[in-house]
N, CA, C, O and the ligand as a Tripos MOL2 file, in Angstrom:
@<TRIPOS>MOLECULE
protein
  285   283    72     0     0
PROTEIN
NO_CHARGES

@<TRIPOS>ATOM
      1 N         -51.2720  -15.0070  -13.7730 N.3       1 MET1
      2 CA        -52.4120  -15.2600  -12.9940 C.3       1 MET1
      3 C         -53.6760  -15.2530  -13.8910 C.2       1 MET1
      4 O         -53.7750  -14.4770  -14.8420 O.2       1 MET1
      5 N         -54.6070  -16.1140  -13.5670 N.am      2 SER2
      6 CA        -55.8540  -16.0150  -14.3440 C.3       2 SER2
      7 C         -57.0000  -16.2580  -13.3860 C.2       2 SER2
      8 O         -57.0280  -17.2300  -12.6320 O.2       2 SER2
      9 N         -57.9350  -15.3430  -13.4460 N.am      3 LEU3
     10 CA        -59.1340  -15.4790  -12.6320 C.3       3 LEU3
     11 C         -60.0670  -16.5030  -13.2690 C.2       3 LEU3
     12 O         -60.1700  -16.5940  -14.4930 O.2       3 LEU3
     13 N         -60.7410  -17.2670  -12.4210 N.am      4 CYS4
     14 CA        -61.7200  -18.1470  -12.9040 C.3       4 CYS4
     15 C         -62.9910  -17.3550  -13.3660 C.2       4 CYS4
     16 O         -63.1280  -16.1560  -13.1220 O.2       4 CYS4
     17 N         -63.8670  -18.0680  -14.0150 N.am      5 ASP5
     18 CA        -65.0600  -17.3890  -14.5320 C.3       5 ASP5
     19 C         -65.8650  -16.6940  -13.3960 C.2       5 ASP5
     20 O         -66.3830  -15.5890  -13.5500 O.2       5 ASP5
     21 N         -65.9320  -17.3770  -12.3030 N.am      6 LEU6
     22 CA        -66.6810  -16.7600  -11.1860 C.3       6 LEU6
     23 C         -66.0720  -15.5030  -10.6480 C.2       6 LEU6
     24 O         -66.7470  -14.5300  -10.3120 O.2       6 LEU6
     25 N         -64.7290  -15.5690  -10.5790 N.am      7 CYS7
     26 CA        -64.0490  -14.3000  -10.1350 C.3       7 CYS7
     27 C         -64.1580  -13.1950  -11.1580 C.2       7 CYS7
     28 O         -64.3410  -12.0300  -10.8040 O.2       7 CYS7
     29 N         -64.0450  -13.5620  -12.4650 N.am      8 MET8
     30 CA        -64.2230  -12.5620  -13.4970 C.3       8 MET8
     31 C         -65.5390  -11.8670  -13.3840 C.2       8 MET8
     32 O         -65.6390  -10.6560  -13.5810 O.2       8 MET8
     33 N         -66.5810  -12.6540  -13.0560 N.am      9 ALA9
     34 CA        -67.9330  -12.0990  -12.9240 C.3       9 ALA9
     35 C         -68.0230  -11.1970  -11.6820 C.2       9 ALA9
     36 O         -68.9090  -10.3480  -11.5830 O.2       9 ALA9
     37 N         -67.0790  -11.3970  -10.7270 N.am     10 GLN10
     38 CA        -67.1210  -10.6720   -9.5270 C.3      10 GLN10
     39 C         -66.4810   -9.3160   -9.5940 C.2      10 GLN10
     40 O         -66.8430   -8.4130   -8.8390 O.2      10 GLN10
     41 N         -65.5140   -9.1590  -10.5080 N.am     11 VAL11
     42 CA        -64.7610   -7.9750  -10.6320 C.3      11 VAL11
     43 C         -65.6660   -6.7740  -10.9520 C.2      11 VAL11
     44 O         -66.5350   -6.8630  -11.8190 O.2      11 VAL11
     45 N         -65.4570   -5.6500  -10.2470 N.am     12 ASP12
     46 CA        -66.1670   -4.4220  -10.4460 C.3      12 ASP12
     47 C         -67.6370   -4.4770   -9.9780 C.2      12 ASP12
     48 O         -68.3880   -3.5180  -10.1580 O.2      12 ASP12
     49 N         -68.0270   -5.6010   -9.3830 N.am     13 ARG13
     50 CA        -69.3500   -5.5850   -8.8490 C.3      13 ARG13
     51 C         -69.4160   -4.7050   -7.5230 C.2      13 ARG13
     52 O         -68.4130   -4.5680   -6.8230 O.2      13 ARG13
     53 N         -70.4950   -4.1830   -7.2400 N.am     14 PRO14
     54 CA        -70.6400   -3.3860   -5.9220 C.3      14 PRO14
     55 C         -70.5730   -4.3250   -4.7330 C.2      14 PRO14
     56 O         -70.7780   -5.5340   -4.8430 O.2      14 PRO14
     57 N         -70.2800   -3.7230   -3.5970 N.am     15 GLY15
     58 CA        -70.0770   -4.5290   -2.4050 C.3      15 GLY15
     59 C         -71.2950   -5.3060   -1.9330 C.2      15 GLY15
     60 O         -71.1730   -6.2960   -1.2100 O.2      15 GLY15
     61 N         -72.4570   -4.8540   -2.3430 N.am     16 HIS16
     62 CA        -73.6410   -5.6080   -1.9120 C.3      16 HIS16
     63 C         -73.8320   -6.9080   -2.6910 C.2      16 HIS16
     64 O         -74.6700   -7.7530   -2.3760 O.2      16 HIS16
     65 N         -73.0070   -7.0090   -3.7170 N.am     17 PHE17
     66 CA        -72.9780   -8.3210   -4.4850 C.3      17 PHE17
     67 C         -72.2860   -9.3760   -3.6150 C.2      17 PHE17
     68 O         -71.1290   -9.1690   -3.2500 O.2      17 PHE17
     69 N         -72.9160  -10.4700   -3.2710 N.am     18 PRO18
     70 CA        -72.3010  -11.4420   -2.3260 C.3      18 PRO18
     71 C         -71.0850  -12.1410   -3.0260 C.2      18 PRO18
     72 O         -71.0470  -12.3290   -4.2420 O.2      18 PRO18
     73 N         -70.1180  -12.5010   -2.1720 N.am     19 PRO19
     74 CA        -68.9890  -13.3500   -2.6520 C.3      19 PRO19
     75 C         -69.4340  -14.6210   -3.2760 C.2      19 PRO19
     76 O         -70.3740  -15.2410   -2.7790 O.2      19 PRO19
     77 N         -68.7900  -15.0640   -4.3770 N.am     20 HIS20
     78 CA        -69.2310  -16.3060   -5.0320 C.3      20 HIS20
     79 C         -68.8140  -17.5430   -4.1180 C.2      20 HIS20
     80 O         -68.1030  -17.3880   -3.1250 O.2      20 HIS20
     81 N         -69.2780  -18.7120   -4.4990 N.am     21 ALA21
     82 CA        -69.2190  -19.9050   -3.6310 C.3      21 ALA21
     83 C         -67.7850  -20.2500   -3.2620 C.2      21 ALA21
     84 O         -67.5730  -20.8020   -2.1820 O.2      21 ALA21
     85 N         -66.7220  -19.9420   -4.1440 N.am     22 GLY22
     86 CA        -65.4220  -20.3840   -3.7920 C.3      22 GLY22
     87 C         -64.6620  -19.4070   -3.0240 C.2      22 GLY22
     88 O         -63.5380  -19.7200   -2.6320 O.2      22 GLY22
     89 N         -65.1790  -18.1800   -2.7460 N.am     23 LEU23
     90 CA        -64.4410  -17.1680   -2.0630 C.3      23 LEU23
     91 C         -64.4700  -17.3420   -0.5210 C.2      23 LEU23
     92 O         -65.5370  -17.3950    0.0900 O.2      23 LEU23
     93 N         -63.2540  -17.4280    0.0890 N.am     24 VAL24
     94 CA        -63.1860  -17.6380    1.4990 C.3      24 VAL24
     95 C         -62.5860  -16.2940    2.1010 C.2      24 VAL24
     96 O         -61.6100  -15.7320    1.6040 O.2      24 VAL24
     97 N         -63.2200  -15.8680    3.1400 N.am     25 LYS25
     98 CA        -62.8070  -14.6090    3.7220 C.3      25 LYS25
     99 C         -61.4720  -14.7670    4.4680 C.2      25 LYS25
    100 O         -61.2430  -15.6880    5.2530 O.2      25 LYS25
    101 N         -60.6170  -13.7870    4.1520 N.am     26 GLY26
    102 CA        -59.3020  -13.8290    4.8230 C.3      26 GLY26
    103 C         -59.0740  -12.5850    5.7000 C.2      26 GLY26
    104 O         -59.8710  -12.2710    6.5850 O.2      26 GLY26
    105 N         -57.9570  -11.8890    5.4240 N.am     27 ALA27
    106 CA        -57.5720  -10.7920    6.2860 C.3      27 ALA27
    107 C         -58.4770   -9.5470    6.0620 C.2      27 ALA27
    108 O         -59.0590   -9.3540    4.9950 O.2      27 ALA27
    109 N         -58.5580   -8.7260    7.1200 N.am     28 THR28
    110 CA        -59.1090   -7.3830    6.9340 C.3      28 THR28
    111 C         -58.0020   -6.4460    7.0330 C.2      28 THR28
    112 O         -57.1960   -6.4780    7.9620 O.2      28 THR28
    113 N         -57.9610   -5.5820    6.0430 N.am     29 ILE29
    114 CA        -56.8270   -4.6370    5.9900 C.3      29 ILE29
    115 C         -57.3620   -3.2010    6.1650 C.2      29 ILE29
    116 O         -58.3830   -2.8110    5.5990 O.2      29 ILE29
    117 N         -56.6270   -2.4570    6.9660 N.am     30 ARG30
    118 CA        -56.9330   -1.0470    7.2220 C.3      30 ARG30
    119 C         -56.4150   -0.2330    6.0930 C.2      30 ARG30
    120 O         -55.2200   -0.2860    5.8040 O.2      30 ARG30
    121 N         -57.2770    0.5410    5.4160 N.am     31 THR31
    122 CA        -56.7750    1.2850    4.2630 C.3      31 THR31
    123 C         -56.2960    2.6490    4.6700 C.2      31 THR31
    124 O         -56.4970    3.0500    5.8170 O.2      31 THR31
    125 N         -55.6440    3.4050    3.7370 N.am     32 ALA32
    126 CA        -55.0260    4.6850    3.9980 C.3      32 ALA32
    127 C         -56.1080    5.6800    4.4110 C.2      32 ALA32
    128 O         -55.8330    6.6050    5.1760 O.2      32 ALA32
    129 N         -57.3390    5.5010    3.9140 N.am     33 THR33
    130 CA        -58.3970    6.4140    4.1930 C.3      33 THR33
    131 C         -59.1000    6.0770    5.4660 C.2      33 THR33
    132 O         -60.0980    6.7180    5.7950 O.2      33 THR33
    133 N         -58.6310    5.1010    6.2030 N.am     34 GLY34
    134 CA        -59.2060    4.7320    7.4880 C.3      34 GLY34
    135 C         -60.4000    3.7800    7.3860 C.2      34 GLY34
    136 O         -61.0640    3.5090    8.3870 O.2      34 GLY34
    137 N         -60.6770    3.2680    6.1690 N.am     35 GLY35
    138 CA        -61.7310    2.3050    6.0560 C.3      35 GLY35
    139 C         -61.1360    0.9040    6.2050 C.2      35 GLY35
    140 O         -59.9710    0.7430    6.5690 O.2      35 GLY35
    141 N         -61.9430   -0.0790    5.9220 N.am     36 ASN36
    142 CA        -61.5360   -1.4620    5.9550 C.3      36 ASN36
    143 C         -61.5990   -2.0280    4.5060 C.2      36 ASN36
    144 O         -62.4900   -1.7330    3.7100 O.2      36 ASN36
    145 N         -60.5860   -2.8500    4.2490 N.am     37 ALA37
    146 CA        -60.6480   -3.6710    3.0180 C.3      37 ALA37
    147 C         -60.6670   -5.0690    3.3940 C.2      37 ALA37
    148 O         -59.9050   -5.4690    4.2740 O.2      37 ALA37
    149 N         -61.5460   -5.9160    2.7500 N.am     38 PHE38
    150 CA        -61.6830   -7.2930    3.0860 C.3      38 PHE38
    151 C         -61.1040   -8.1600    1.9930 C.2      38 PHE38
    152 O         -61.5000   -8.0430    0.8330 O.2      38 PHE38
    153 N         -60.2070   -8.9980    2.3310 N.am     39 VAL39
    154 CA        -59.5230   -9.9020    1.3960 C.3      39 VAL39
    155 C         -60.2430  -11.1980    1.3060 C.2      39 VAL39
    156 O         -60.5780  -11.7460    2.3560 O.2      39 VAL39
    157 N         -60.5070  -11.7290    0.1920 N.am     40 TYR40
    158 CA        -61.1110  -13.0800    0.0040 C.3      40 TYR40
    159 C         -60.1540  -13.8720   -0.8870 C.2      40 TYR40
    160 O         -59.5660  -13.3320   -1.8230 O.2      40 TYR40
    161 N         -60.0100  -15.1590   -0.5780 N.am     41 ARG41
    162 CA        -59.1760  -16.0570   -1.4380 C.3      41 ARG41
    163 C         -60.1440  -16.9890   -2.1760 C.2      41 ARG41
    164 O         -61.0920  -17.5110   -1.5890 O.2      41 ARG41
    165 N         -59.8830  -17.1880   -3.4870 N.am     42 CYS42
    166 CA        -60.7310  -18.0520   -4.2480 C.3      42 CYS42
    167 C         -60.1870  -19.4820   -4.2060 C.2      42 CYS42
    168 O         -59.0190  -19.7150   -4.5190 O.2      42 CYS42
    169 N         -61.0050  -20.4020   -3.8320 N.am     43 GLU43
    170 CA        -60.5750  -21.8460   -3.7200 C.3      43 GLU43
    171 C         -60.4950  -22.4570   -5.1620 C.2      43 GLU43
    172 O         -59.8940  -23.5150   -5.3500 O.2      43 GLU43
    173 N         -61.0710  -21.8180   -6.1080 N.am     44 PHE44
    174 CA        -61.0490  -22.4050   -7.4570 C.3      44 PHE44
    175 C         -59.8350  -22.0370   -8.2090 C.2      44 PHE44
    176 O         -59.1690  -22.9060   -8.7710 O.2      44 PHE44
    177 N         -59.5030  -20.7340   -8.2470 N.am     45 CYS45
    178 CA        -58.3190  -20.3450   -9.0620 C.3      45 CYS45
    179 C         -57.1800  -19.8940   -8.1740 C.2      45 CYS45
    180 O         -56.1020  -19.6250   -8.7050 O.2      45 CYS45
    181 N         -57.3320  -19.7890   -6.8600 N.am     46 GLY46
    182 CA        -56.2410  -19.4230   -6.0210 C.3      46 GLY46
    183 C         -55.9060  -17.9580   -5.9990 C.2      46 GLY46
    184 O         -54.9580  -17.5370   -5.3360 O.2      46 GLY46
    185 N         -56.7010  -17.1610   -6.7390 N.am     47 GLU47
    186 CA        -56.4380  -15.7110   -6.7310 C.3      47 GLU47
    187 C         -57.1790  -15.1030   -5.5840 C.2      47 GLU47
    188 O         -58.0720  -15.7070   -4.9890 O.2      47 GLU47
    189 N         -56.7690  -13.8380   -5.2750 N.am     48 ALA48
    190 CA        -57.4330  -13.1260   -4.1480 C.3      48 ALA48
    191 C         -58.2410  -11.9830   -4.7580 C.2      48 ALA48
    192 O         -57.8410  -11.3530   -5.7370 O.2      48 ALA48
    193 N         -59.3580  -11.7540   -4.1550 N.am     49 MET49
    194 CA        -60.2180  -10.6800   -4.4330 C.3      49 MET49
    195 C         -60.3020   -9.7240   -3.2320 C.2      49 MET49
    196 O         -60.2560  -10.1590   -2.0820 O.2      49 MET49
    197 N         -60.4200   -8.4670   -3.5010 N.am     50 MET50
    198 CA        -60.5740   -7.5060   -2.3620 C.3      50 MET50
    199 C         -61.8320   -6.7320   -2.4270 C.2      50 MET50
    200 O         -62.2430   -6.3070   -3.5070 O.2      50 MET50
    201 N         -62.4460   -6.5370   -1.3400 N.am     51 LEU51
    202 CA        -63.6700   -5.7450   -1.3050 C.3      51 LEU51
    203 C         -63.3050   -4.4750   -0.5140 C.2      51 LEU51
    204 O         -62.9530   -4.5380    0.6640 O.2      51 LEU51
    205 N         -63.4010   -3.3100   -1.2050 N.am     52 TYR52
    206 CA        -63.0240   -2.1030   -0.5140 C.3      52 TYR52
    207 C         -63.5630   -0.8720   -1.2270 C.2      52 TYR52
    208 O         -63.9330   -0.9240   -2.4000 O.2      52 TYR52
    209 N         -63.5980    0.2080   -0.5110 N.am     53 ALA53
    210 CA        -63.9730    1.4990   -1.0860 C.3      53 ALA53
    211 C         -62.7160    2.3710   -1.1840 C.2      53 ALA53
    212 O         -61.9360    2.4580   -0.2360 O.2      53 ALA53
    213 N         -62.5320    3.0110   -2.3340 N.am     54 ALA54
    214 CA        -61.4350    3.8620   -2.4820 C.3      54 ALA54
    215 C         -61.3850    5.0320   -1.5020 C.2      54 ALA54
    216 O         -60.3260    5.4240   -1.0110 O.2      54 ALA54
    217 N         -62.5660    5.5680   -1.2410 N.am     55 ASP55
    218 CA        -62.6940    6.6080   -0.2460 C.3      55 ASP55
    219 C         -64.0360    6.6030    0.3270 C.2      55 ASP55
    220 O         -64.8470    5.7660   -0.0700 O.2      55 ASP55
    221 N         -64.3640    7.4960    1.2620 N.am     56 ASP56
    222 CA        -65.6740    7.4900    1.9400 C.3      56 ASP56
    223 C         -66.8380    7.7950    1.0110 C.2      56 ASP56
    224 O         -67.9740    7.3870    1.2540 O.2      56 ASP56
    225 N         -66.5380    8.5070   -0.0370 N.am     57 ASP57
    226 CA        -67.6620    8.8360   -0.9750 C.3      57 ASP57
    227 C         -67.9460    7.7610   -2.0730 C.2      57 ASP57
    228 O         -68.9190    7.8320   -2.8230 O.2      57 ASP57
    229 N         -67.0420    6.7860   -2.1060 N.am     58 THR58
    230 CA        -67.1360    5.7720   -3.1470 C.3      58 THR58
    231 C         -67.7250    4.4900   -2.5520 C.2      58 THR58
    232 O         -67.2380    4.0170   -1.5250 O.2      58 THR58
    233 N         -68.7130    3.9450   -3.1430 N.am     59 PRO59
    234 CA        -69.2300    2.6220   -2.6360 C.3      59 PRO59
    235 C         -68.1590    1.5370   -2.8020 C.2      59 PRO59
    236 O         -67.3200    1.5880   -3.7010 O.2      59 PRO59
    237 N         -68.2260    0.5350   -1.8760 N.am     60 ASP60
    238 CA        -67.1730   -0.4540   -1.9870 C.3      60 ASP60
    239 C         -67.4360   -1.3480   -3.2160 C.2      60 ASP60
    240 O         -68.5550   -1.4640   -3.7160 O.2      60 ASP60
    241 N         -66.3570   -1.9580   -3.6600 N.am     61 ARG61
    242 CA        -66.3550   -2.5960   -4.9590 C.3      61 ARG61
    243 C         -65.4620   -3.7960   -4.9080 C.2      61 ARG61
    244 O         -64.5040   -3.8070   -4.1360 O.2      61 ARG61
    245 N         -65.7460   -4.8600   -5.7380 N.am     62 TRP62
    246 CA        -64.8030   -5.9720   -5.7870 C.3      62 TRP62
    247 C         -63.7230   -5.6860   -6.7680 C.2      62 TRP62
    248 O         -63.9560   -5.2330   -7.8890 O.2      62 TRP62
    249 N         -62.4800   -5.9750   -6.2960 N.am     63 THR63
    250 CA        -61.3030   -5.7350   -7.0970 C.3      63 THR63
    251 C         -60.3860   -6.9330   -7.0440 C.2      63 THR63
    252 O         -60.2120   -7.4970   -5.9640 O.2      63 THR63
    253 N         -59.7860   -7.3590   -8.1450 N.am     64 PRO64
    254 CA        -58.8120   -8.4020   -8.0490 C.3      64 PRO64
    255 C         -57.5480   -7.9100   -7.3710 C.2      64 PRO64
    256 O         -57.0730   -6.7980   -7.6020 O.2      64 PRO64
    257 N         -57.0350   -8.7640   -6.5450 N.am     65 LEU65
    258 CA        -55.8220   -8.4110   -5.8230 C.3      65 LEU65
    259 C         -54.6010   -8.9850   -6.4980 C.2      65 LEU65
    260 O         -54.4870  -10.2070   -6.6040 O.2      65 LEU65
    261 N         -53.7120   -8.1820   -6.9470 N.am     66 LYS66
    262 CA        -52.6150   -8.7060   -7.7360 C.3      66 LYS66
    263 C         -51.4330   -8.8930   -6.8230 C.2      66 LYS66
    264 O         -51.1240   -8.0120   -6.0200 O.2      66 LYS66
    265 N         -50.7680  -10.0150   -6.9280 N.am     67 GLY67
    266 CA        -49.5880  -10.3250   -6.0570 C.3      67 GLY67
    267 C         -50.0490  -10.5880   -4.6180 C.2      67 GLY67
    268 O         -51.2280  -10.8060   -4.3390 O.2      67 GLY67
    269 N         -49.0610  -10.5550   -3.7280 N.am     68 GLU68
    270 CA        -49.3580  -10.8370   -2.3380 C.3      68 GLU68
    271 C         -50.0460   -9.6510   -1.6770 C.2      68 GLU68
    272 O         -49.7080   -8.5030   -1.9670 O.2      68 GLU68
    273 N         -51.0440   -9.9210   -0.7570 N.am     69 PRO69
    274 CA        -51.6790   -8.8900   -0.0930 C.3      69 PRO69
    275 C         -50.6510   -8.1660    0.8410 C.2      69 PRO69
    276 O         -49.7780   -8.7990    1.4350 O.2      69 PRO69
    277 N         -50.7950   -6.8160    0.9410 N.am     70 GLY70
    278 CA        -49.9000   -6.0480    1.8150 C.3      70 GLY70
    279 C         -50.4120   -6.1820    3.2580 C.2      70 GLY70
    280 O         -51.2330   -7.0570    3.5340 O.2      70 GLY70
    281 N         -49.9590   -5.3570    4.1510 N.am     71 ARG71
    282 CA        -50.3730   -5.3540    5.4920 C.3      71 ARG71
    283 C         -51.4350   -4.3500    5.7900 C.2      71 ARG71
    284 O         -51.8850   -4.2460    6.9310 O.2      71 ARG71
    285 ZN        -61.5900  -17.6630   -8.7990 Zn       72 ZN72
@<TRIPOS>BOND
     1     1     2 1
     2     2     3 1
     3     3     4 2
     4     3     5 am
     5     5     6 1
     6     6     7 1
     7     7     8 2
     8     7     9 am
     9     9    10 1
    10    10    11 1
    11    11    12 2
    12    11    13 am
    13    13    14 1
    14    14    15 1
    15    15    16 2
    16    15    17 am
    17    17    18 1
    18    18    19 1
    19    19    20 2
    20    19    21 am
    21    21    22 1
    22    22    23 1
    23    23    24 2
    24    23    25 am
    25    25    26 1
    26    26    27 1
    27    27    28 2
    28    27    29 am
    29    29    30 1
    30    30    31 1
    31    31    32 2
    32    31    33 am
    33    33    34 1
    34    34    35 1
    35    35    36 2
    36    35    37 am
    37    37    38 1
    38    38    39 1
    39    39    40 2
    40    39    41 am
    41    41    42 1
    42    42    43 1
    43    43    44 2
    44    43    45 am
    45    45    46 1
    46    46    47 1
    47    47    48 2
    48    47    49 am
    49    49    50 1
    50    50    51 1
    51    51    52 2
    52    51    53 am
    53    53    54 1
    54    54    55 1
    55    55    56 2
    56    55    57 am
    57    57    58 1
    58    58    59 1
    59    59    60 2
    60    59    61 am
    61    61    62 1
    62    62    63 1
    63    63    64 2
    64    63    65 am
    65    65    66 1
    66    66    67 1
    67    67    68 2
    68    67    69 am
    69    69    70 1
    70    70    71 1
    71    71    72 2
    72    71    73 am
    73    73    74 1
    74    74    75 1
    75    75    76 2
    76    75    77 am
    77    77    78 1
    78    78    79 1
    79    79    80 2
    80    79    81 am
    81    81    82 1
    82    82    83 1
    83    83    84 2
    84    83    85 am
    85    85    86 1
    86    86    87 1
    87    87    88 2
    88    87    89 am
    89    89    90 1
    90    90    91 1
    91    91    92 2
    92    91    93 am
    93    93    94 1
    94    94    95 1
    95    95    96 2
    96    95    97 am
    97    97    98 1
    98    98    99 1
    99    99   100 2
   100    99   101 am
   101   101   102 1
   102   102   103 1
   103   103   104 2
   104   103   105 am
   105   105   106 1
   106   106   107 1
   107   107   108 2
   108   107   109 am
   109   109   110 1
   110   110   111 1
   111   111   112 2
   112   111   113 am
   113   113   114 1
   114   114   115 1
   115   115   116 2
   116   115   117 am
   117   117   118 1
   118   118   119 1
   119   119   120 2
   120   119   121 am
   121   121   122 1
   122   122   123 1
   123   123   124 2
   124   123   125 am
   125   125   126 1
   126   126   127 1
   127   127   128 2
   128   127   129 am
   129   129   130 1
   130   130   131 1
   131   131   132 2
   132   131   133 am
   133   133   134 1
   134   134   135 1
   135   135   136 2
   136   135   137 am
   137   137   138 1
   138   138   139 1
   139   139   140 2
   140   139   141 am
   141   141   142 1
   142   142   143 1
   143   143   144 2
   144   143   145 am
   145   145   146 1
   146   146   147 1
   147   147   148 2
   148   147   149 am
   149   149   150 1
   150   150   151 1
   151   151   152 2
   152   151   153 am
   153   153   154 1
   154   154   155 1
   155   155   156 2
   156   155   157 am
   157   157   158 1
   158   158   159 1
   159   159   160 2
   160   159   161 am
   161   161   162 1
   162   162   163 1
   163   163   164 2
   164   163   165 am
   165   165   166 1
   166   166   167 1
   167   167   168 2
   168   167   169 am
   169   169   170 1
   170   170   171 1
   171   171   172 2
   172   171   173 am
   173   173   174 1
   174   174   175 1
   175   175   176 2
   176   175   177 am
   177   177   178 1
   178   178   179 1
   179   179   180 2
   180   179   181 am
   181   181   182 1
   182   182   183 1
   183   183   184 2
   184   183   185 am
   185   185   186 1
   186   186   187 1
   187   187   188 2
   188   187   189 am
   189   189   190 1
   190   190   191 1
   191   191   192 2
   192   191   193 am
   193   193   194 1
   194   194   195 1
   195   195   196 2
   196   195   197 am
   197   197   198 1
   198   198   199 1
   199   199   200 2
   200   199   201 am
   201   201   202 1
   202   202   203 1
   203   203   204 2
   204   203   205 am
   205   205   206 1
   206   206   207 1
   207   207   208 2
   208   207   209 am
   209   209   210 1
   210   210   211 1
   211   211   212 2
   212   211   213 am
   213   213   214 1
   214   214   215 1
   215   215   216 2
   216   215   217 am
   217   217   218 1
   218   218   219 1
   219   219   220 2
   220   219   221 am
   221   221   222 1
   222   222   223 1
   223   223   224 2
   224   223   225 am
   225   225   226 1
   226   226   227 1
   227   227   228 2
   228   227   229 am
   229   229   230 1
   230   230   231 1
   231   231   232 2
   232   231   233 am
   233   233   234 1
   234   234   235 1
   235   235   236 2
   236   235   237 am
   237   237   238 1
   238   238   239 1
   239   239   240 2
   240   239   241 am
   241   241   242 1
   242   242   243 1
   243   243   244 2
   244   243   245 am
   245   245   246 1
   246   246   247 1
   247   247   248 2
   248   247   249 am
   249   249   250 1
   250   250   251 1
   251   251   252 2
   252   251   253 am
   253   253   254 1
   254   254   255 1
   255   255   256 2
   256   255   257 am
   257   257   258 1
   258   258   259 1
   259   259   260 2
   260   259   261 am
   261   261   262 1
   262   262   263 1
   263   263   264 2
   264   263   265 am
   265   265   266 1
   266   266   267 1
   267   267   268 2
   268   267   269 am
   269   269   270 1
   270   270   271 1
   271   271   272 2
   272   271   273 am
   273   273   274 1
   274   274   275 1
   275   275   276 2
   276   275   277 am
   277   277   278 1
   278   278   279 1
   279   279   280 2
   280   279   281 am
   281   281   282 1
   282   282   283 1
   283   283   284 2
@<TRIPOS>SUBSTRUCTURE
     1 MET1         2 RESIDUE 1 A MET
     2 SER2         6 RESIDUE 1 A SER
     3 LEU3        10 RESIDUE 1 A LEU
     4 CYS4        14 RESIDUE 1 A CYS
     5 ASP5        18 RESIDUE 1 A ASP
     6 LEU6        22 RESIDUE 1 A LEU
     7 CYS7        26 RESIDUE 1 A CYS
     8 MET8        30 RESIDUE 1 A MET
     9 ALA9        34 RESIDUE 1 A ALA
    10 GLN10       38 RESIDUE 1 A GLN
    11 VAL11       42 RESIDUE 1 A VAL
    12 ASP12       46 RESIDUE 1 A ASP
    13 ARG13       50 RESIDUE 1 A ARG
    14 PRO14       54 RESIDUE 1 A PRO
    15 GLY15       58 RESIDUE 1 A GLY
    16 HIS16       62 RESIDUE 1 A HIS
    17 PHE17       66 RESIDUE 1 A PHE
    18 PRO18       70 RESIDUE 1 A PRO
    19 PRO19       74 RESIDUE 1 A PRO
    20 HIS20       78 RESIDUE 1 A HIS
    21 ALA21       82 RESIDUE 1 A ALA
    22 GLY22       86 RESIDUE 1 A GLY
    23 LEU23       90 RESIDUE 1 A LEU
    24 VAL24       94 RESIDUE 1 A VAL
    25 LYS25       98 RESIDUE 1 A LYS
    26 GLY26      102 RESIDUE 1 A GLY
    27 ALA27      106 RESIDUE 1 A ALA
    28 THR28      110 RESIDUE 1 A THR
    29 ILE29      114 RESIDUE 1 A ILE
    30 ARG30      118 RESIDUE 1 A ARG
    31 THR31      122 RESIDUE 1 A THR
    32 ALA32      126 RESIDUE 1 A ALA
    33 THR33      130 RESIDUE 1 A THR
    34 GLY34      134 RESIDUE 1 A GLY
    35 GLY35      138 RESIDUE 1 A GLY
    36 ASN36      142 RESIDUE 1 A ASN
    37 ALA37      146 RESIDUE 1 A ALA
    38 PHE38      150 RESIDUE 1 A PHE
    39 VAL39      154 RESIDUE 1 A VAL
    40 TYR40      158 RESIDUE 1 A TYR
    41 ARG41      162 RESIDUE 1 A ARG
    42 CYS42      166 RESIDUE 1 A CYS
    43 GLU43      170 RESIDUE 1 A GLU
    44 PHE44      174 RESIDUE 1 A PHE
    45 CYS45      178 RESIDUE 1 A CYS
    46 GLY46      182 RESIDUE 1 A GLY
    47 GLU47      186 RESIDUE 1 A GLU
    48 ALA48      190 RESIDUE 1 A ALA
    49 MET49      194 RESIDUE 1 A MET
    50 MET50      198 RESIDUE 1 A MET
    51 LEU51      202 RESIDUE 1 A LEU
    52 TYR52      206 RESIDUE 1 A TYR
    53 ALA53      210 RESIDUE 1 A ALA
    54 ALA54      214 RESIDUE 1 A ALA
    55 ASP55      218 RESIDUE 1 A ASP
    56 ASP56      222 RESIDUE 1 A ASP
    57 ASP57      226 RESIDUE 1 A ASP
    58 THR58      230 RESIDUE 1 A THR
    59 PRO59      234 RESIDUE 1 A PRO
    60 ASP60      238 RESIDUE 1 A ASP
    61 ARG61      242 RESIDUE 1 A ARG
    62 TRP62      246 RESIDUE 1 A TRP
    63 THR63      250 RESIDUE 1 A THR
    64 PRO64      254 RESIDUE 1 A PRO
    65 LEU65      258 RESIDUE 1 A LEU
    66 LYS66      262 RESIDUE 1 A LYS
    67 GLY67      266 RESIDUE 1 A GLY
    68 GLU68      270 RESIDUE 1 A GLU
    69 PRO69      274 RESIDUE 1 A PRO
    70 GLY70      278 RESIDUE 1 A GLY
    71 ARG71      282 RESIDUE 1 A ARG
    72 ZN72       285 GROUP 0 **** ****
């Protein structure tokens, strides 16, 4: 897998950083901590990015999603 430049720039950005032009919103996943994770698919490189917070005290963050998204 290889993220395109726009996705690379997205990684580890805080949640208030808007998704780049190629990111299309997909599933919303319920996390173990009871929060929501938002999955975005990139139309440029085909990789998925996830926007989520690890726990309530952590601000949400952009993270590359490796492999297929879980449920
Ligand atoms: Zn991309």
